N, C-alpha and C positions, 0 to 999 in steps of 0.2 A: 455585588461583584465579588467581594471577598468570600461571601458565603458560597457562591457558585464555585469558586476556585478550590475552596476547602472540600466541598462536597465531591468535586471531580477527583481530587487527590485521594480521598477516602475510597471512592468507588473503584478507582483504578487499582489501588492497593488490594481491595477485596477481590477484584477480578483476577489479579495476578496470583493471590494466595489460593483461590478456589481452583484455578487452572492447574496448578502444580501441586495440589494437595496429595500427599502420599506418594509423590514422585521422588524417586531416588536422586535423580540428577537435577530436578527442579528447573530453574530458569536457564540452566545450561543448555536445555533443549532448544532455546531460541537461537543458539549459535550452532549446535550440532546439526539441526535440521537443514539449514542452508548449506552447510559444509558437505553433508551427504549428497544433497542435490547437485552441488558443484562437482563433486567427484564423479558422479554418474554421468552428468551432461558433458563434463570434460572428456571422459573416456569415450563417449559416443561420438561427439562432434569435434573433439580435439585430437583424438587418436584414431578411432576407427574410420570415421568419415573425413576427418581433417579438413575443416573449413579454411584453414590457412589464414586466420585472422591474427595480426600481431598482438602480442601480450594477451593471449586468449584467456589465461587464468583470471587476470584482473577484469578483462572484458566480460567474461561470463559471471564472475562473482558479483559484479556490480548489477548486472541485469537480474540475477536471481534474487538479490536482496530487495531491490526495488519492487520486483514482481510479488515477492512473498508478502511484503507489507500491504500492498494494494489488495491482492486476492484474499489473504487471510482476514483482513479487516472486513471485507464485504461478506465473506462467508459467515463470520461470527456476528456481524451486524444484523443478519436476517432474524436472529433470535433475541436481539436487544430488548424488544418489547415483550414478546411471548415468554421469554425465560425470566422475566422480572415482574411477574404478576403482583407479587406482594408489595413492590415499590409503586407500581402503577396505581394501585388502589388506595394509596395513602393520600389524603387530602393535601393539596398544596405542593406535592412533589413535582419538581421540574422535569417532566418526562423527556424533554428535548436533550437532556444531558446524557442519556443512555447511549445513543450512537456515538457521541463524542468520547465516551469512556472506552468503547471498543476500539476506535481508531487510535486513541492515545495509548492504550495498552500495547497495541502492535507497533506503534511508534517506538515505544521503549525497547521492544525486541529488536527493532531495526537499529536503534542507537547502540545497543549492546554489541551488535555484530559489526558496527562501523570500524572499531579498532582493528579487528581481524582483517577487514577489507583494506585498511590503510597499510597494515603489515604486508599483505599480499602485493599491494601496489609497489611498495618500496623494494621488496625482494624481486619483483618482476620487472619493474621499470627503473628503479634506482632512486626515485625521489617523489615527493609530493610538493607541488609548487604553491605559490601564494594565491593561485586561483581558488584554492580551497575556501577562501573567505566567502565565496558565493554559494557554498554548500548549504548554509542555513536557509537561504532564499529558496532554493530548489526543494528542500525538505518541507518548507512552509507551503509551497505551491502544491506539493503532493498531498499534504495533510488536508488542505482545503478541497482539492479534487476528490480525494477518497471520502471525506466526510459528506460531500454532496451526494455521492452514490449510496453511502451508508444510510442516509435519511430515507432515500427512496426505497431501498430493499427492506429496511426495517418496517416501513409503512405498508408496503405491499404484502409482506409476510403475515401481518396480522389478519388480513382478509383472505389471502390466497396462500395456504400453507404449503403449496407446491413450489413456492418461490425459491426456497433453498436448493431444491433439486434442479430447477431450471437454471438458477444462477451457477450451479456447479458445472453444467454443460456449457453455458455461455463463457465462463472463465476458461474452460479447457480450450475453446475455440480462440478466445482472445490471447491466450498464451502463445499460440502458434502465429497469431497475427501481430505479435509484439516482438521487437528485436531483442529478445532476451538472450538467445544463444546464437543468433546470426546477425550479420551487418545489413542494414537497410539497402546498401549499395548493391548487394547480391540479388535483390529483387528486380525482375524485369521492369523497365520503365512503365509499361502499360498497366501494371498492377500497383506500382508505387504510389500513384495518386490516391488510391483507395486506402492504403495503409497509413498515409499521413493524416487521415481523419481520426486516427487513434491518438488520444492525448498522451498515452504512455510512451509513444515514439519520441516525443519532445522531452519528456522527463528523463527517460533512460539516456537519451543522447546528451542531455545537459549534465547528468552525473558523470558520464564517461569523458566528456570534454574537460571537466574539472579535474577528475582523478587520474585519468589515463593520458590525456593529451596535454594536461597542464595549462589549459587556456579557459578563458571565460566563455560560457555558453552565449548563444544569440539572445541578447536582451530584448530584441523585437519579438522573437518567438515566445520568450517567457512572458512578456507583457501581454501578448494576445492570449496566451494560455491562462494567465492570471485573471484577466478580465472575464474570460469565458468561465473559469472555475468559480469566480465570485458570483457571476450571474446564475450559474447552475445551483450554487449553494443557496442563494436567495429563493429561487423557485422551489427547490427540494425542501427547504425549511418551511416555507408556506404550506406546501402540500402536507408535510408531516404534522404541522400544528393544526391544520384544519381537520385532518383525519384523527388526531389524538383525542378529540372530543368524544369519539365513539370507541376508543380502545377498550375501555372497561366493559362495554356491551359485547364487543367481539371476543374478549377473553373469557 
């Protein structure tokens, strides 16, 4: 257990160093990127089209950060195996740790941006309530859910190298099917039942209830999401482990 934790820490550190190697701004990009997205989306949907959502800056910033962690993790996870051939071929190397490294690296980016989000909330709303104590729980649920999908896309990409391109298209569709820049109540009732099948709906709503509305999210909804995420993680991990016996051959 200690060895796995130390290995995870070292691999995450390596991933961060390689990603920002020779970059002038380095890890600052983890904050600049969502801020630039926020400005563009705010101008389009807060000024030009004006969705008239209260505290729209905080509302939008929350959705952007949650979405970026999820989507970036999956996009990078497709290459978690293919891009680490030298590690895969080492006898005894715990291959299952590689998707975890990807999701953890993007978790760090998410956490770096959280203080900026809290400042935005305070300036926009005036306070952050004690409901914030539930934030680690929601973050943990998103980590489990994201890791579940990361195992699957990493597995598929070893055999089907078009996975990353297909995933890019699917994530573009999912972005518009997730309440990142709009409120779910704006969706007609006949379509809303389809959108609630999207687990990101519950995650984004939970973040917003904690940070913007200052109240605890629905524990029943989070419990269902948690059980589903754990079940999906178990299935995706089994699929990954069974496929891993053939990774060296595929590479």
